[in-house]
Biopython code that builds the backbone (N, CA, C, O; Angstrom):
import numpy as np
from Bio.PDB.StructureBuilder import StructureBuilder

atoms = [
    (1, "MET", "N", (-4.606, 3.108, 7.089)),
    (1, "MET", "CA", (-4.608, 3.588, 8.001)),
    (1, "MET", "C", (-4.582, 3.107, 9.124)),
    (1, "MET", "O", (-5.123, 2.003, 9.183)),
    (2, "LEU", "N", (-4.000, 3.644, 10.437)),
    (2, "LEU", "CA", (-4.465, 3.465, 11.764)),
    (2, "LEU", "C", (-5.378, 2.643, 12.315)),
    (2, "LEU", "O", (-6.332, 3.394, 12.514)),
    (3, "ASP", "N", (-5.685, 1.552, 12.691)),
    (3, "ASP", "CA", (-7.639, 1.889, 12.852)),
    (3, "ASP", "C", (-7.392, 3.109, 14.924)),
    (3, "ASP", "O", (-6.525, 3.575, 15.663)),
    (4, "PRO", "N", (-8.010, 3.051, 14.865)),
    (4, "PRO", "CA", (-8.101, 4.569, 16.217)),
    (4, "PRO", "C", (-7.346, 3.237, 17.959)),
    (4, "PRO", "O", (-6.546, 3.495, 18.858)),
    (5, "LYS", "N", (-7.957, 2.259, 17.714)),
    (5, "LYS", "CA", (-6.905, 1.861, 19.198)),
    (5, "LYS", "C", (-5.803, 1.452, 19.008)),
    (5, "LYS", "O", (-5.117, 1.084, 19.962)),
    (6, "GLN", "N", (-5.080, 1.384, 16.998)),
    (6, "GLN", "CA", (-3.948, 1.270, 17.070)),
    (6, "GLN", "C", (-3.461, 2.971, 17.739)),
    (6, "GLN", "O", (-2.732, 3.195, 18.706)),
    (7, "LEU", "N", (-3.973, 3.708, 17.073)),
    (7, "LEU", "CA", (-3.740, 5.429, 17.255)),
    (7, "LEU", "C", (-3.286, 5.099, 18.829)),
    (7, "LEU", "O", (-2.074, 5.017, 19.027)),
    (8, "ASP", "N", (-4.083, 4.928, 19.828)),
    (8, "ASP", "CA", (-4.475, 5.556, 20.751)),
    (8, "ASP", "C", (-3.248, 5.013, 21.142)),
    (8, "ASP", "O", (-2.355, 5.795, 21.467)),
    (9, "ASP", "N", (-2.919, 3.004, 21.184)),
    (9, "ASP", "CA", (-1.804, 2.758, 21.710)),
    (9, "ASP", "C", (-0.411, 3.404, 20.981)),
    (9, "ASP", "O", (0.562, 3.161, 21.695)),
    (10, "LEU", "N", (-0.183, 3.879, 20.211)),
    (10, "LEU", "CA", (0.885, 5.032, 19.271)),
    (10, "LEU", "C", (0.959, 5.833, 21.094)),
    (10, "LEU", "O", (1.652, 5.950, 22.105)),
    (11, "VAL", "N", (-0.141, 6.135, 20.551)),
    (11, "VAL", "CA", (-0.143, 8.101, 21.661)),
    (11, "VAL", "C", (0.393, 7.973, 22.615)),
    (11, "VAL", "O", (1.165, 8.787, 23.121)),
    (12, "GLN", "N", (-0.053, 6.472, 23.215)),
    (12, "GLN", "CA", (0.285, 6.052, 25.285)),
    (12, "GLN", "C", (1.788, 5.785, 24.826)),
    (12, "GLN", "O", (2.562, 6.702, 25.099)),
    (13, "ARG", "N", (2.363, 4.608, 24.132)),
    (13, "ARG", "CA", (3.510, 4.245, 24.141)),
    (13, "ARG", "C", (4.766, 5.826, 23.727)),
    (13, "ARG", "O", (5.985, 5.965, 23.836)),
    (14, "LEU", "N", (3.714, 6.675, 23.276)),
    (14, "LEU", "CA", (4.815, 7.724, 22.811)),
    (14, "LEU", "C", (4.972, 9.001, 24.542)),
    (14, "LEU", "O", (6.046, 9.428, 24.967)),
    (15, "ALA", "N", (3.805, 9.252, 25.064)),
    (15, "ALA", "CA", (3.536, 9.897, 25.840)),
    (15, "ALA", "C", (4.283, 9.443, 27.203)),
    (15, "ALA", "O", (4.802, 10.355, 27.847)),
    (16, "SER", "N", (4.420, 7.758, 27.846)),
    (16, "SER", "CA", (5.451, 7.108, 28.204)),
    (16, "SER", "C", (6.764, 7.338, 28.703)),
    (16, "SER", "O", (7.342, 7.338, 29.790)),
    (17, "ALA", "N", (7.176, 7.653, 26.751)),
    (17, "ALA", "CA", (8.901, 7.605, 26.935)),
    (17, "ALA", "C", (8.968, 8.967, 27.212)),
    (17, "ALA", "O", (10.101, 9.416, 27.040)),
    (18, "MET", "N", (8.083, 9.830, 27.609)),
    (18, "MET", "CA", (8.252, 11.371, 27.621)),
    (18, "MET", "C", (8.981, 11.310, 29.132)),
    (18, "MET", "O", (8.793, 10.422, 29.963)),
    (19, "PRO", "N", (9.860, 12.476, 29.281)),
    (19, "PRO", "CA", (10.111, 12.387, 30.789)),
    (19, "PRO", "C", (9.331, 12.738, 32.608)),
    (19, "PRO", "O", (8.328, 13.446, 32.698)),
    (20, "LYS", "N", (9.650, 12.441, 33.208)),
    (20, "LYS", "CA", (8.420, 12.379, 34.225)),
    (20, "LYS", "C", (7.995, 13.478, 33.743)),
    (20, "LYS", "O", (7.171, 13.344, 32.838)),
    (21, "GLY", "N", (8.343, 14.802, 34.108)),
    (21, "GLY", "CA", (8.530, 16.512, 34.265)),
    (21, "GLY", "C", (6.990, 16.349, 33.306)),
    (21, "GLY", "O", (5.912, 16.877, 33.578)),
    (22, "ILE", "N", (7.211, 15.729, 32.499)),
    (22, "ILE", "CA", (6.342, 15.948, 31.210)),
    (22, "ILE", "C", (5.395, 14.978, 30.958)),
    (22, "ILE", "O", (4.871, 14.737, 29.870)),
    (23, "GLN", "N", (5.133, 14.240, 32.391)),
    (23, "GLN", "CA", (4.290, 13.090, 32.378)),
    (23, "GLN", "C", (2.810, 13.784, 33.197)),
    (23, "GLN", "O", (1.827, 13.052, 33.315)),
    (24, "VAL", "N", (2.783, 14.720, 33.540)),
    (24, "VAL", "CA", (1.859, 15.658, 34.381)),
    (24, "VAL", "C", (1.203, 15.729, 33.644)),
    (24, "VAL", "O", (0.005, 15.453, 33.722)),
    (25, "LEU", "N", (1.672, 16.044, 32.891)),
    (25, "LEU", "CA", (0.628, 17.066, 31.832)),
    (25, "LEU", "C", (0.152, 16.224, 31.050)),
    (25, "LEU", "O", (-0.107, 16.494, 29.877)),
    (26, "GLN", "N", (-0.103, 14.652, 31.783)),
    (26, "GLN", "CA", (-0.468, 13.452, 30.231)),
    (26, "GLN", "C", (-1.559, 13.769, 29.471)),
    (26, "GLN", "O", (-1.499, 13.711, 28.243)),
    (27, "GLU", "N", (-2.569, 14.103, 30.065)),
    (27, "GLU", "CA", (-3.712, 14.441, 29.105)),
    (27, "GLU", "C", (-3.527, 14.982, 27.861)),
    (27, "GLU", "O", (-3.661, 14.487, 26.741)),
    (28, "ASP", "N", (-3.044, 16.583, 28.398)),
    (28, "ASP", "CA", (-2.993, 17.468, 26.826)),
    (28, "ASP", "C", (-1.770, 16.844, 25.564)),
    (28, "ASP", "O", (-1.887, 16.718, 24.345)),
    (29, "ILE", "N", (-0.854, 16.610, 26.306)),
    (29, "ILE", "CA", (0.310, 15.625, 25.654)),
    (29, "ILE", "C", (-0.279, 14.536, 24.772)),
    (29, "ILE", "O", (0.189, 14.239, 23.673)),
    (30, "ASN", "N", (-1.644, 13.798, 25.491)),
    (30, "ASN", "CA", (-1.894, 12.833, 24.615)),
    (30, "ASN", "C", (-2.733, 13.908, 23.312)),
    (30, "ASN", "O", (-2.214, 14.130, 22.218)),
    (31, "ARG", "N", (-3.642, 14.278, 23.604)),
    (31, "ARG", "CA", (-4.502, 14.427, 22.933)),
    (31, "ARG", "C", (-3.427, 15.499, 21.256)),
    (31, "ARG", "O", (-3.522, 15.427, 20.031)),
    (32, "SER", "N", (-2.847, 16.053, 21.891)),
    (32, "SER", "CA", (-1.513, 16.632, 21.356)),
    (32, "SER", "C", (-0.462, 15.935, 20.260)),
    (32, "SER", "O", (-0.017, 16.381, 19.203)),
    (33, "LEU", "N", (-0.251, 14.695, 20.923)),
    (33, "LEU", "CA", (0.071, 13.547, 19.844)),
    (33, "LEU", "C", (-0.624, 13.609, 19.386)),
    (33, "LEU", "O", (-0.614, 14.291, 18.361)),
    (34, "ARG", "N", (-2.244, 12.649, 19.987)),
    (34, "ARG", "CA", (-2.888, 12.377, 19.110)),
    (34, "ARG", "C", (-3.380, 12.769, 17.570)),
    (34, "ARG", "O", (-3.843, 12.002, 16.726)),
    (35, "ALA", "N", (-3.087, 14.502, 17.441)),
    (35, "ALA", "CA", (-4.141, 15.185, 16.696)),
    (35, "ALA", "C", (-2.818, 15.217, 15.870)),
    (35, "ALA", "O", (-2.923, 15.541, 14.687)),
    (36, "SER", "N", (-1.402, 14.871, 16.440)),
    (36, "SER", "CA", (-0.028, 15.654, 15.182)),
    (36, "SER", "C", (-0.279, 14.049, 14.201)),
    (36, "SER", "O", (-0.576, 13.853, 13.022)),
    (37, "LEU", "N", (0.018, 13.103, 15.382)),
    (37, "LEU", "CA", (0.028, 11.918, 14.729)),
    (37, "LEU", "C", (-0.960, 11.946, 13.255)),
    (37, "LEU", "O", (-0.602, 11.902, 12.078)),
    (38, "GLU", "N", (-2.586, 12.053, 13.976)),
    (38, "GLU", "CA", (-3.738, 11.714, 13.399)),
    (38, "GLU", "C", (-3.039, 12.607, 11.495)),
    (38, "GLU", "O", (-2.963, 12.041, 10.404)),
    (39, "SER", "N", (-2.698, 13.987, 11.826)),
    (39, "SER", "CA", (-3.111, 14.605, 10.490)),
    (39, "SER", "C", (-1.224, 14.340, 10.014)),
    (39, "SER", "O", (-0.897, 14.835, 8.935)),
    (40, "ALA", "N", (-0.496, 13.849, 10.550)),
    (40, "ALA", "CA", (0.929, 13.245, 9.503)),
    (40, "ALA", "C", (0.330, 11.654, 8.904)),
    (40, "ALA", "O", (0.647, 11.139, 7.832)),
    (41, "LEU", "N", (-0.423, 11.201, 9.736)),
    (41, "LEU", "CA", (-0.851, 10.250, 8.950)),
    (41, "LEU", "C", (-1.632, 10.455, 7.860)),
    (41, "LEU", "O", (-2.178, 9.426, 7.462)),
    (42, "ALA", "N", (-1.888, 11.533, 7.189)),
    (42, "ALA", "CA", (-3.145, 12.140, 6.989)),
    (42, "ALA", "C", (-2.710, 12.306, 5.475)),
    (42, "ALA", "O", (-3.102, 12.032, 4.341)),
    (43, "ARG", "N", (-1.444, 13.047, 6.279)),
    (43, "ARG", "CA", (-0.616, 13.302, 4.314)),
    (43, "ARG", "C", (-0.096, 12.612, 3.788)),
    (43, "ARG", "O", (0.486, 12.872, 2.735)),
    (44, "LEU", "N", (-0.129, 11.224, 4.463)),
    (44, "LEU", "CA", (1.067, 10.263, 3.553)),
    (44, "LEU", "C", (-0.122, 10.140, 2.742)),
    (44, "LEU", "O", (0.180, 10.495, 1.603)),
    (45, "ASP", "N", (-1.164, 9.847, 2.799)),
    (45, "ASP", "CA", (-2.022, 8.702, 2.059)),
    (45, "ASP", "C", (-1.961, 7.150, 1.436)),
    (45, "ASP", "O", (-1.653, 6.575, 0.392)),
    (46, "LEU", "N", (-2.337, 6.933, 2.443)),
    (46, "LEU", "CA", (-1.996, 5.617, 2.801)),
    (46, "LEU", "C", (-3.180, 5.085, 2.794)),
    (46, "LEU", "O", (-4.190, 5.773, 2.943)),
    (47, "VAL", "N", (-3.217, 3.251, 2.546)),
    (47, "VAL", "CA", (-4.970, 2.848, 2.396)),
    (47, "VAL", "C", (-4.363, 2.188, 3.427)),
    (47, "VAL", "O", (-3.354, 2.084, 4.125)),
    (48, "THR", "N", (-5.811, 1.666, 3.112)),
    (48, "THR", "CA", (-5.586, 0.201, 3.964)),
    (48, "THR", "C", (-5.329, -0.701, 3.494)),
    (48, "THR", "O", (-5.189, -0.931, 2.293)),
    (49, "ARG", "N", (-5.153, -1.802, 4.941)),
    (49, "ARG", "CA", (-4.827, -3.365, 3.989)),
    (49, "ARG", "C", (-5.664, -4.363, 2.708)),
    (49, "ARG", "O", (-5.342, -5.117, 1.790)),
    (50, "GLU", "N", (-6.959, -3.789, 3.352)),
    (50, "GLU", "CA", (-7.651, -4.419, 2.722)),
    (50, "GLU", "C", (-7.728, -3.618, 1.047)),
    (50, "GLU", "O", (-7.819, -4.230, -0.018)),
    (51, "GLU", "N", (-7.668, -2.302, 1.200)),
    (51, "GLU", "CA", (-7.416, -2.184, -0.635)),
    (51, "GLU", "C", (-6.146, -2.262, -0.850)),
    (51, "GLU", "O", (-5.941, -2.488, -2.042)),
    (52, "PHE", "N", (-5.133, -2.172, -0.199)),
    (52, "PHE", "CA", (-3.622, -2.779, -0.640)),
    (52, "PHE", "C", (-4.003, -4.208, -1.465)),
    (52, "PHE", "O", (-3.946, -4.399, -2.679)),
    (53, "ASP", "N", (-4.484, -5.314, -0.206)),
    (53, "ASP", "CA", (-4.972, -6.513, -1.129)),
    (53, "ASP", "C", (-5.740, -6.497, -2.842)),
    (53, "ASP", "O", (-5.343, -6.947, -3.917)),
    (54, "VAL", "N", (-7.156, -5.655, -2.381)),
    (54, "VAL", "CA", (-7.443, -5.722, -3.193)),
    (54, "VAL", "C", (-7.086, -5.798, -4.887)),
    (54, "VAL", "O", (-7.537, -6.432, -5.840)),
    (55, "GLN", "N", (-5.567, -4.353, -4.596)),
    (55, "GLN", "CA", (-4.791, -3.627, -5.813)),
    (55, "GLN", "C", (-3.665, -5.046, -6.007)),
    (55, "GLN", "O", (-2.915, -4.980, -6.980)),
    (56, "SER", "N", (-3.572, -6.104, -5.237)),
    (56, "SER", "CA", (-2.819, -6.491, -5.572)),
    (56, "SER", "C", (-2.639, -8.167, -6.080)),
    (56, "SER", "O", (-1.685, -8.907, -6.320)),
    (57, "ALA", "N", (-4.442, -8.306, -6.089)),
    (57, "ALA", "CA", (-5.180, -8.978, -6.511)),
    (57, "ALA", "C", (-5.477, -8.358, -8.355)),
    (57, "ALA", "O", (-5.551, -8.780, -9.510)),
    (58, "VAL", "N", (-5.522, -7.653, -7.901)),
    (58, "VAL", "CA", (-6.124, -7.009, -9.397)),
    (58, "VAL", "C", (-4.408, -7.259, -10.599)),
    (58, "VAL", "O", (-4.206, -7.704, -11.729)),
    (59, "LEU", "N", (-3.497, -6.627, -9.422)),
    (59, "LEU", "CA", (-2.187, -6.626, -10.607)),
    (59, "LEU", "C", (-1.623, -7.863, -10.606)),
    (59, "LEU", "O", (-0.402, -7.810, -10.750)),
    (60, "ALA", "N", (-2.120, -9.075, -10.483)),
    (60, "ALA", "CA", (-1.952, -10.227, -10.357)),
    (60, "ALA", "C", (-2.249, -10.767, -11.658)),
    (60, "ALA", "O", (-1.382, -11.155, -12.441)),
    (61, "ARG", "N", (-4.236, -10.797, -12.008)),
    (61, "ARG", "CA", (-4.860, -11.123, -12.635)),
    (61, "ARG", "C", (-4.027, -9.891, -14.211)),
    (61, "ARG", "O", (-3.646, -9.958, -15.379)),
    (62, "THR", "N", (-4.105, -9.425, -13.653)),
    (62, "THR", "CA", (-3.331, -8.346, -15.143)),
    (62, "THR", "C", (-2.219, -9.370, -15.482)),
    (62, "THR", "O", (-2.262, -10.058, -16.501)),
    (63, "ARG", "N", (-1.242, -9.428, -14.588)),
    (63, "ARG", "CA", (-0.060, -10.202, -14.866)),
    (63, "ARG", "C", (-0.118, -11.220, -15.665)),
    (63, "ARG", "O", (0.519, -11.281, -16.718)),
    (64, "ALA", "N", (-0.906, -12.134, -15.226)),
    (64, "ALA", "CA", (-1.072, -13.614, -16.123)),
    (64, "ALA", "C", (-1.811, -13.202, -17.305)),
    (64, "ALA", "O", (-1.711, -13.606, -18.464)),
    (65, "LYS", "N", (-2.576, -12.317, -16.792)),
    (65, "LYS", "CA", (-3.770, -11.892, -19.083)),
    (65, "LYS", "C", (-2.637, -11.342, -19.979)),
    (65, "LYS", "O", (-2.697, -11.162, -21.196)),
    (66, "LEU", "N", (-1.266, -11.035, -18.893)),
    (66, "LEU", "CA", (-0.706, -9.856, -20.129)),
    (66, "LEU", "C", (0.479, -11.330, -20.468)),
    (66, "LEU", "O", (0.921, -11.499, -21.605)),
    (67, "ALA", "N", (0.802, -12.150, -19.455)),
    (67, "ALA", "CA", (1.498, -13.234, -19.843)),
    (67, "ALA", "C", (0.769, -14.362, -20.997)),
    (67, "ALA", "O", (1.522, -15.172, -21.538)),
    (68, "VAL", "N", (-0.415, -14.368, -21.269)),
    (68, "VAL", "CA", (-1.368, -15.082, -21.988)),
    (68, "VAL", "C", (-1.478, -14.456, -23.088)),
    (68, "VAL", "O", (-2.032, -15.141, -23.948)),
    (69, "LEU", "N", (-1.069, -13.065, -23.538)),
    (69, "LEU", "CA", (-1.261, -12.098, -24.587)),
    (69, "LEU", "C", (0.152, -12.024, -25.032)),
    (69, "LEU", "O", (0.100, -12.111, -26.259)),
    (70, "GLU", "N", (1.391, -11.906, -24.656)),
    (70, "GLU", "CA", (2.456, -12.135, -24.444)),
    (70, "GLU", "C", (3.048, -13.004, -25.681)),
    (70, "GLU", "O", (3.582, -12.848, -26.779)),
    (71, "THR", "N", (2.507, -14.253, -24.589)),
    (71, "THR", "CA", (2.916, -15.951, -25.629)),
    (71, "THR", "C", (1.564, -15.957, -27.357)),
    (71, "THR", "O", (1.851, -16.598, -28.369)),
    (72, "ARG", "N", (0.548, -15.312, -27.261)),
    (72, "ARG", "CA", (-0.364, -15.681, -28.407)),
    (72, "ARG", "C", (-0.084, -14.614, -29.523)),
    (72, "ARG", "O", (-0.337, -14.782, -30.716)),
    (73, "VAL", "N", (0.689, -13.059, -28.748)),
    (73, "VAL", "CA", (1.825, -12.335, -29.862)),
    (73, "VAL", "C", (3.141, -13.335, -30.732)),
    (73, "VAL", "O", (3.329, -13.404, -31.946)),
    (74, "ALA", "N", (3.817, -13.948, -29.742)),
    (74, "ALA", "CA", (4.726, -14.767, -30.456)),
    (74, "ALA", "C", (4.091, -15.420, -31.110)),
    (74, "ALA", "O", (4.306, -15.497, -32.320)),
    (75, "GLU", "N", (3.178, -16.043, -30.544)),
    (75, "GLU", "CA", (2.539, -17.714, -31.931)),
    (75, "GLU", "C", (2.557, -16.571, -33.346)),
    (75, "GLU", "O", (3.203, -16.588, -34.394)),
    (76, "MET", "N", (1.683, -15.766, -32.878)),
    (76, "MET", "CA", (1.499, -15.111, -34.437)),
    (76, "MET", "C", (2.416, -14.599, -35.158)),
    (76, "MET", "O", (2.366, -14.834, -36.365)),
    (77, "GLU", "N", (3.527, -13.745, -34.618)),
    (77, "GLU", "CA", (4.696, -13.759, -34.862)),
    (77, "GLU", "C", (5.025, -14.710, -35.359)),
    (77, "GLU", "O", (4.565, -14.768, -36.499)),
    (78, "ARG", "N", (5.744, -15.730, -35.042)),
    (78, "ARG", "CA", (6.011, -16.944, -35.525)),
    (78, "ARG", "C", (5.423, -17.645, -36.088)),
    (78, "ARG", "O", (5.856, -18.797, -36.096)),
    (79, "GLY", "N", (3.730, -17.272, -37.101)),
    (79, "GLY", "CA", (3.442, -18.015, -37.935)),
    (79, "GLY", "C", (3.441, -16.492, -39.206)),
    (79, "GLY", "O", (3.242, -16.548, -40.419)),
    (80, "LEU", "N", (3.682, -15.504, -38.512)),
    (80, "LEU", "CA", (3.567, -14.494, -40.079)),
    (80, "LEU", "C", (4.912, -15.066, -40.406)),
    (80, "LEU", "O", (5.014, -15.634, -41.493)),
    (81, "ALA", "N", (6.260, -14.981, -39.397)),
    (81, "ALA", "CA", (7.397, -14.908, -40.117)),
    (81, "ALA", "C", (7.456, -16.337, -40.953)),
    (81, "ALA", "O", (7.998, -16.257, -42.055)),
    (82, "GLY", "N", (6.866, -17.874, -40.475)),
    (82, "GLY", "CA", (6.905, -18.710, -41.362)),
    (82, "GLY", "C", (6.332, -18.618, -42.586)),
    (82, "GLY", "O", (6.871, -19.039, -43.610)),
    (83, "GLN", "N", (5.019, -17.968, -42.530)),
    (83, "GLN", "CA", (4.105, -18.195, -44.105)),
    (83, "GLN", "C", (4.839, -16.982, -45.403)),
    (83, "GLN", "O", (4.705, -17.024, -46.626)),
    (84, "ARG", "N", (5.685, -15.884, -44.468)),
    (84, "ARG", "CA", (6.516, -15.111, -45.340)),
    (84, "ARG", "C", (7.951, -16.022, -45.917)),
    (84, "ARG", "O", (8.541, -15.716, -46.953)),
    (85, "ALA", "N", (8.308, -17.052, -45.118)),
    (85, "ALA", "CA", (9.276, -17.466, -45.360)),
    (85, "ALA", "C", (8.758, -18.790, -46.861)),
    (85, "ALA", "O", (9.552, -19.346, -47.621)),
    (86, "HIS", "N", (7.535, -18.912, -46.849)),
    (86, "HIS", "CA", (6.988, -19.952, -48.103)),
    (86, "HIS", "C", (6.453, -18.945, -49.444)),
    (86, "HIS", "O", (6.470, -18.997, -50.673)),
    (87, "THR", "N", (5.945, -17.953, -48.293)),
    (87, "THR", "CA", (5.754, -16.803, -50.366)),
    (87, "THR", "C", (7.343, -16.307, -50.395)),
    (87, "THR", "O", (7.336, -15.636, -51.427)),
    (88, "ASP", "N", (8.226, -16.261, -50.058)),
    (88, "ASP", "CA", (9.445, -15.570, -50.506)),
    (88, "ASP", "C", (10.315, -16.764, -51.602)),
    (88, "ASP", "O", (11.383, -16.453, -52.130)),
]
sb = StructureBuilder()
sb.init_structure("model")
sb.init_model(0)
sb.init_chain("A")
sb.init_seg("    ")
for serial, (resi, resn, name, xyz) in enumerate(atoms, 1):
    if name == "N":
        sb.init_residue(resn, " ", resi, " ")
    sb.init_atom(name, np.array(xyz, "f"), 0.0, 1.0, " ", f" {name:<3s}", serial, name[0])
structure = sb.get_structure()
């Protein structure tokens, strides 16, 4: 999720993009925008970059293990096929 500083920056940029007549109410607008953004972001079920990186690393390790296991299974299958060929 966005850290508070990033959220404040986003709120400021959105508020400054509003028409001049509305900017008079900037403090109220900032509070409302911030609350709306926090609510919307909370519903998105976002993860932090750190959590994403951890899960990416777990996935990479899992893929590497899977590749090793696939190779071992293929070798075992070839071994079984060879044994069947000798017994036939």
